[in-house]
N, C-alpha and C positions, 0 to 999 in steps of 0.2 A: 351826227352833232349837226347842229348850225353852224354855219361861218361865226367866229368873232366879232361882237360892232364895229369890231377896229380895220376888221378887214374889210367886214359891209363897207363901210367912207372905203376904201384904200381901194376896194372893187369901182365905185365910181366915180371916181378921180379919170379911175383908168380907162372907164369908157364913156367918159365925159371927155373926153383928151379923145378916142376914132381912133385911135391905131389901127395900120393894119395890122394882121392875127400872121405872125413868124413865120405857119404855114403860104404866105402865100406871098413875099415874097422872098427873093435873089439872099446868095450871104451879105452880099454887102449892101442891102438897104436893110437886113435884119442886128446887123453890125449895130448902125449907127442906131437903130431905135434904143438897141440896148445898152450904146452907152447912153443916152443920151437919158433913157432910165432912171439910170444910175448916179447916173449930175443934178436931173430932178429930186433923188431924196435930198439932199442935203445936210445938213445933220454937226455937227462935230464931234472928230475924235476923240479919244483915247488919249491922254497926251508921255511920247515915250522919247528916246534921246535925240534917236536923228535913221534916219533911212538913205539910200541910197543904192541908185541902179547898177546893175552889172550883166554882161553873158560865160555863166560859164561854157563849160565842158561839154557839144551833144554828142551821142553819135552821130545825125549830120553835120548840123548850121548850128552852131554859140549858142547855147538858151540864155533869152531874158529872164533875171530873176532882178528883185524888187528884196533887199535887206534894211528889218524892220531890228531898231533894239531898246533893250527897255532902258531904263533909269534903272543910276546900281555896278556895279560891281561883278568884274565875270569871275570866273566861266561858268558863261550861262546855258541852263539848255535850246534845243532848240528845233524848231517845229515847220516843216517842208509842207506849206498850205499850196492844195492846186485848185485853184474858181473853179464856180461850175459856168452853166448856157450849153451841154448839148455835146461836148467837144466842138461846136463851130463857131461858137456866140465869145466876147467876153477875153479881158485884161488884166492887166496889175491897174489901174487907173481903177473901173467898173466895180474892186473890191478891194481897191488904199484899205479902206475904209474895218470893210473888216479883220482883215490882216492888222490893221494897229492898233483894234480893242482890243484880238486876238490876245497884241505881244507884252502891251498896255498889264490885262489880267492872268495872265500864264504869270511874266516876267521872263519867258523864252523870245529869247533870236527866231523872232518868224519870217523863214526865204520863200516868199511868195513866187510861186514860175510863171514863166507865161508859156508853157506848152507850145511843137504846136497843133493846127485844128482843121477841121477838112471848111471840104470840095478838097484844096487845092494838099493839101496834108491829112490822107488817110490811115487811118488804124494797119500797123498799132505805132504811132510816128508820134499821136499823141503819148503811152507807153512807155515806148523808150527815148525821150525825155525826160519825166516823171522820174524812171527812172538812174539818169542820167546826173540829175538838178539833186536828189538824196544822196547816191554820192556822194558827191562832189560836200556835200553839205558834212556830211560823214569824215569827208579826207578833209573841211578845210577847218578844222574846231581853232587851228591855230588860231588861220588866219584870223576866223571867223570873231570868238575869243567866245567856245562856246562848249563844252564838254561833250562827247565823241562818244561818251556812251550813256547822252539823255537825250534821246531824239523820238522825234514821232513825225507822223504826217495828219495831214490836215486836209478835207477838201467841202466843199457843198456840191450835191449833184453827179454832173459829168467831171465834177474836181474830187468828188467822192467815191466816185470806182475806179478811177486815177490811188485817189492815199487807198482804196482798197488791196486793189495790183500793186501798188508795190510791197504790200502787207506781206503776201505769197511770194515776190520774190522775194522779198528780200527772208522767209521764210525759208526758200526754198537755195538757196546761195551759203548757211548757213550767219550769215546779220544780228546778230546781237544785238549791234544799235539804235534796233527801234521795240520803243518801251509801252508806242500806243497808237492805235488809229479812232480815231476818233470821223467820224463820216458823216456829214452832216443830208438830209436824206438825198441819198447817192445811189446813180445810177449801177446795181447788181443784178443788172437781165435784165438787156438788149433785145430778148426777144418782144420783149412791150406786149406778158402776160398777168394777168390779175386782175377780179375785180375791179380792184379801184382802176383802171382804164375804163372801164363804162360806167361806174357810181361818178367820178366825176370827170366825164369825160371834155365839157366845157363848163366854162361861167364859174371857174374856182381860178384866173387869172389868166396867164396869159402861158399858163403850161400844159395845154388842152393835149388830147389821144391824137390828133392831128399833127401840133405842134411836136411831139415823138417821134413818132412817123417820121418824120421831116430833119431831125436830127439825126436819124439811124439812117435815113438813104445818104445825106450829105456825110456820114462819119466811115458807116463799115463801109466794106467793099459790096458787100452784097451779104443778103441778109443770112448767108452762111457763116459767115464771121461774128454773129450775134453767141456761137458755138463756144468761140473760146473762152479762154476766161478770162481772162484779157482784155477782153471787153465782158464776159461777162461773168465776174469774176464767182457770183455764188454756183459756177460749177464745175469751180476747180476741183480737180483728181478729192483733194483733202483742200479741208478749209483745220486739222489740228493743229498743234502747237504757234498758232497761228499770236503775235501782240494783243493783248484786250485791245476791246471799241467800246468807243462809245456814237452809240446813231438817233441822233438824233431825226426825228418824225416831224410831219408835217399831216395832221386827220383829210381835208381837205384835197390830199393832193394824188393826181397818176400814179405815183410811186411810190404811197403806203405802201399799199401790200406787199409791192418786192423789198418794200427795207422793213417789215416788217418778219417776213421769209429769211431773208443774211441772218438778221440774228436768234431766231430758228436754227436755223444751219447750221451760225458758225457757235452756239450752245451745244447742239448733236453733236459737233465736230470734240467738244470740251473746251473750247472758246471762250475767257473768260468774255460778255455782252450784257452794260450798262445802254437799258435800251432806254425813251427818253421821246414818248411822243408828247405835242402837243395838241389838245383838243378847236377845231374850230381853225387852224392857220392851214393856211394855203402855200403850195411850192412858193420857194425865194420871200421866203418869212425874216428870214433869217440877219439877208442882211434888209431888214427896210425897221432900224435901226437908226432914233429915236422917239420916234412911232407909235411904232407899233410896240406893246409893250414886252409882249414876248419875245420877240425877240432879243429884242435885254437880257433879258431873262437866258432867251436859248444862251446867246453868247458870253453869259457870263456862265455860263453851265458849262460850256465845251470849255471855260479856259480853265472855271477847277478843277473839271480831270484833266484836264495838262499837268497844268499845275501839280496836284497832287501823284498822277502820274511822272512826270518827271526834277522830283525831288530829293 
């Protein structure tokens, strides 16, 4: 299917900006460009009660988080959010609008996690931080004003990868608090295989096939790490008995095929899956609200799924 007309306009604006390709930059420069792109989106986020930055205990250093409270009276459910950026880019600010919108739409306290990233902190540092933050949220329910039995994980791209890994570990450690894993075009397999890596290799936004190789190089210690389920959750020994999954996919995305494969693998293992493909969309569209209509629709879709699962 052809690119959506709104996406075509967004890609034209991106081309007019003449930004260097991710794979041509050093991580520090790529982060500056990624941050600037997030700021340039503009728009007004949905209203919430308040937000607070703090740190929580990690396996190494403390992990920065930003906590968002919805309006109303608690105890609220909780959502632990992991930002995208290939495990190299992104931070609490680049995904602030998404977190606020999900907080408002789901009626949950959202805890956004600023996990360690490569190449300074390679795999599995991000995984360790993600799990530490999730467990802190569950254990800190009284402090947060949340219900420890109603928790979800959510993330986009690399963050979807971490959310899926946390869901598997929660199952392995008999953690019953997790009620949903909401995965937005997740990195399910760091082996970087699938026809979509060829169909959408270039010309469909910043996430090219070459950019994915760049992320792989900077995050993993070597390609053999891609065989570890903590890097490639689709390769977990078992995908059964996991929290139900919601998977959002963009059609014109190098990750499209592996998102569909992950959905199939979860279903085949008996884990409930709600899979939603957005035609004509590209990787990263979820954060393009309010300019892209389907970004608004997808954020509402995920927020509604969280609200239902955590009710």
